[in-house]
TORTIBA-305041 format. One record per residue: residue number from 1; residue in one letter; x, y, z of N, C-alpha, C in turn. Coordinates in Angstrom, 1 decimal. Atoms other than C-alpha are relative to their C-alpha. Layout:
ATOM    n  res     nc1     nc2     nc3    cac1    cac2    cac3     cc1     cc2     cc3
ATOM  NUM    A       X       Y       Z       X       Y       Z       X       Y       Z
...
end
This chain:
ATOM    n  res     nc1     nc2     nc3    cac1    cac2    cac3     cc1     cc2     cc3
ATOM    1    X    -1.1    -0.9    -0.3   -10.6     1.4    47.7    -0.5     1.4     0.1
ATOM    2    X     0.6    -1.2     0.0   -12.5     4.5    46.8    -0.6     0.5     1.2
ATOM    3    X     0.6    -0.3    -1.3   -14.5     4.5    49.9     0.8     0.2     1.2
ATOM    4    X    -1.0    -0.1    -1.1   -11.5     3.9    52.1     0.8     1.4    -0.1
ATOM    5    X    -0.6    -1.3     0.3    -9.8     6.9    50.4    -0.8     1.2     0.5
ATOM    6    X     1.0    -1.2    -0.4   -12.8     9.2    51.0     0.0     0.0     1.5
ATOM    7    X    -0.1    -0.1    -1.5   -12.7     8.1    54.7     1.3     0.5     0.5
ATOM    8    X    -1.2    -0.4    -0.4    -9.1     8.6    55.0     0.2     1.6    -0.2
ATOM    9    X    -0.1    -1.5     0.3    -9.3    12.2    53.6    -0.4     0.8     1.2
ATOM   10    X     0.4    -0.7    -1.2   -11.1    13.2    56.7     1.0     0.2     1.1
ATOM   11    X    -1.0     0.0    -1.1    -8.1    12.5    58.8     1.4     0.5    -0.7
ATOM   12    X    -1.3    -0.4     0.6    -5.4    13.6    56.2     0.6     1.4     0.4
ATOM   13    X    -0.7    -1.2    -0.4    -2.8    16.2    57.1    -0.1     1.0    -1.1
ATOM   14    X     0.0    -0.9     1.2    -3.1    17.7    53.6    -1.4     0.7    -0.3
ATOM   15    X     1.5    -0.6     0.1    -6.9    18.5    54.1     0.0     1.5    -0.1
ATOM   16    X     0.0    -1.4     0.0    -6.2    22.1    54.8     1.0     0.7    -0.9
ATOM   17    X    -1.2    -0.5     0.7    -3.2    22.6    52.5    -0.6     0.3    -1.4
ATOM   18    X     0.3    -0.5     1.5    -3.3    24.3    48.9     0.3    -1.4    -0.8
ATOM   19    X    -0.3     1.2     0.8    -3.6    21.1    46.6     1.2     0.2    -1.0
ATOM   20    X    -1.1    -0.2     1.0    -1.1    22.8    44.1     1.4    -0.3     0.8
ATOM   21    X    -1.2     0.2    -0.6     1.6    22.2    46.8     0.4    -1.5    -0.4
ATOM   22    X    -0.4     1.4     0.2     1.4    18.4    46.0     0.1    -0.3    -1.5
ATOM   23    X    -0.1     0.2     1.4     1.7    18.9    42.3     1.2     0.9    -0.6
ATOM   24    X    -1.1    -0.9     0.6     5.2    20.5    41.5     0.1    -0.3    -1.5
ATOM   25    X    -0.1     0.0     1.3     5.8    21.2    37.9     1.2    -0.9    -0.3
ATOM   26    X    -1.2     0.8     0.1     9.3    19.5    38.1     0.4    -0.6     1.4
ATOM   27    X    -0.5     0.7    -1.2    11.2    17.4    40.6     1.4     0.6     0.3
ATOM   28    X    -1.4    -0.5    -0.2    14.4    19.6    40.4    -0.2     1.5     0.2
ATOM   29    X     0.1    -1.4    -0.3    15.2    23.2    41.5    -1.2     0.3     0.8
ATOM   30    X     1.1    -0.4    -0.7    12.1    25.0    42.8    -1.0    -1.1     0.3
ATOM   31    X     1.0     1.1     0.0    10.0    21.9    42.1     0.4    -1.0     1.1
ATOM   32    X    -0.5     0.9    -1.0    12.2    19.8    44.4    -0.3     0.6     1.5
ATOM   33    X     0.2    -0.6    -1.4    11.8    22.3    47.3    -1.6    -0.1     0.3
ATOM   34    X     1.5     0.0    -0.2     8.0    22.3    46.7    -0.4    -1.5     0.5
ATOM   35    X     0.2     1.4    -0.3     8.0    18.5    46.7     0.4    -0.3     1.5
ATOM   36    X    -0.5     0.2    -1.4    10.0    18.5    50.0    -1.2     0.6     1.0
ATOM   37    X     1.1    -0.6    -0.8     7.3    20.8    51.5    -1.2    -0.9     0.1
ATOM   38    X     1.2     0.9     0.0     4.6    18.4    50.4     0.3    -1.2     0.8
ATOM   39    X    -0.4     1.3    -0.7     6.5    15.4    51.8     0.0     0.3     1.5
ATOM   40    X     0.1    -0.2    -1.4     6.8    17.2    55.2    -1.4     0.0     0.5
ATOM   41    X     1.4     0.2    -0.4     3.0    17.4    55.3    -0.4    -1.5     0.0
ATOM   42    X     0.3     1.5     0.1     2.8    13.7    54.4     0.8    -0.6     1.3
ATOM   43    X    -0.7     0.7    -1.1     5.4    12.9    57.3    -0.7     0.2     1.2
ATOM   44    X     0.8    -0.1    -1.2     2.9    14.1    59.8    -1.4    -0.6    -0.2
ATOM   45    X     1.3     0.5     0.3    -0.1    12.4    58.3    -0.2    -1.3     0.5
ATOM   46    X     0.3     1.4    -0.5    -1.8     9.4    59.9    -0.5    -1.0    -1.1
ATOM   47    X     0.6     0.8     1.0    -3.2     8.1    56.5     0.9    -0.2    -1.3
ATOM   48    X    -1.0     0.1     1.2     0.0     8.0    54.3    -0.1    -1.3    -0.9
ATOM   49    X     0.2     1.3     0.7    -0.5     4.3    53.5    -1.2     0.0    -0.9
ATOM   50    X     1.3     0.0     0.9    -4.0     4.7    52.3     0.1     0.8    -1.2
ATOM   51    X    -0.2    -0.9     1.1    -3.0     7.7    50.2     1.0    -0.6    -1.1
ATOM   52    X    -1.0     0.6     0.9     0.1     5.9    48.7    -0.7    -1.3    -0.7
ATOM   53    X     0.7     1.1     0.7    -2.2     2.7    47.9    -0.9     0.6    -1.0
ATOM   54    X     0.9    -0.5     0.9    -4.7     4.9    46.3     0.7     0.4    -1.3
ATOM   55    X    -0.8    -0.4     1.1    -2.0     6.4    44.0     0.4    -1.1    -0.8
ATOM   56    X    -0.6     1.1     0.7    -0.5     3.1    43.1    -1.2    -0.8    -0.6
ATOM   57    X     1.1     0.6     0.6    -3.9     1.5    42.6    -0.7     0.5    -1.2
ATOM   58    X     0.7    -0.9     1.0    -5.1     4.2    40.3     1.0     0.4    -1.1
ATOM   59    X    -1.1    -0.4     0.9    -1.8     4.6    38.4     0.2     1.5    -0.1
ATOM   60    X    -0.3    -1.4     0.1    -1.4     8.2    39.3     1.5     0.4    -0.1
ATOM   61    X    -1.4     0.0     0.4     1.8     9.2    37.7     0.5     1.4     0.5
ATOM   62    X    -0.6    -1.2    -0.4     2.2    12.8    39.0    -0.6     0.3     1.3
ATOM   63    X     0.3    -0.5    -1.4     2.0    14.5    42.4     0.5    -0.9     1.0
ATOM   64    X    -0.5     0.7    -1.2     3.1    13.7    45.9    -1.2    -0.7     0.6
ATOM   65    X     1.1     0.8    -0.8     0.9    10.9    47.4     0.7    -0.9     1.0
ATOM   66    X    -0.6     0.9    -1.0     1.7     9.0    50.6     1.6     0.4     0.2
ATOM   67    X    -1.4    -0.3    -0.3     5.1    10.9    50.8     0.9    -0.2    -1.1
ATOM   68    X    -1.0     0.4     1.3     6.4     9.8    47.3    -0.4     0.8    -1.2
ATOM   69    X     0.2    -0.6     1.2     6.7    11.7    44.2    -0.5    -1.1    -1.2
ATOM   70    X     0.3     0.9     1.2     5.5    10.2    40.8     1.2    -0.8    -0.3
ATOM   71    X    -1.1     0.9     0.4     9.0     9.1    39.9     0.4    -0.9     1.2
ATOM   72    X    -0.4     1.0    -1.1     9.7     7.6    43.4    -1.1    -1.2    -0.1
ATOM   73    X     0.9     1.1     0.0     6.5     5.6    43.0     0.2    -0.9    -1.2
ATOM   74    X    -0.3     0.8     1.2     7.6     4.3    39.6     1.2    -0.9     0.2
ATOM   75    X    -1.2     0.8    -0.2    11.0     3.0    40.9    -0.4    -1.4     0.5
ATOM   76    X     0.3     1.3    -0.5    11.1    -0.7    41.4     0.3    -0.2     1.5
ATOM   77    X    -0.1     0.4    -1.5    10.7    -2.1    44.9     0.6    -1.3     0.0
ATOM   78    X    -0.8     1.3    -0.1    13.3    -4.6    45.8    -0.4    -0.6     1.4
ATOM   79    X     0.4     0.7    -1.2    12.2    -7.2    48.3     1.0    -1.1     0.2
ATOM   80    X    -1.0     1.1    -0.4    14.5    -9.7    50.1     1.5     0.5     0.0
ATOM   81    X    -1.5    -0.4    -0.1    18.3    -9.8    50.4     0.6     0.4    -1.1
ATOM   82    X    -0.8    -0.4     1.3    20.5    -8.0    47.9     1.3    -0.9     0.2
ATOM   83    X    -1.2     0.8    -0.1    23.3   -10.3    47.0     1.3     0.7    -0.4
end
């Protein structure tokens, strides 16, 4: 996975951005606005799936990866029909 992530970075929309943008101190108030700006970068990125997979595979708890914040990545994913 590491090699795939390094390869994906060359195409990543965040490549020219300030890395601090992707690590808001909180997810409320100004931090929420910062996270929204980071997610806007992710929204135009061609490699969000690789980025998200990297964060999940490596247990990265903080920061915006693949368009999701740390708390969003920790939420359970429901598969199938909800009854």
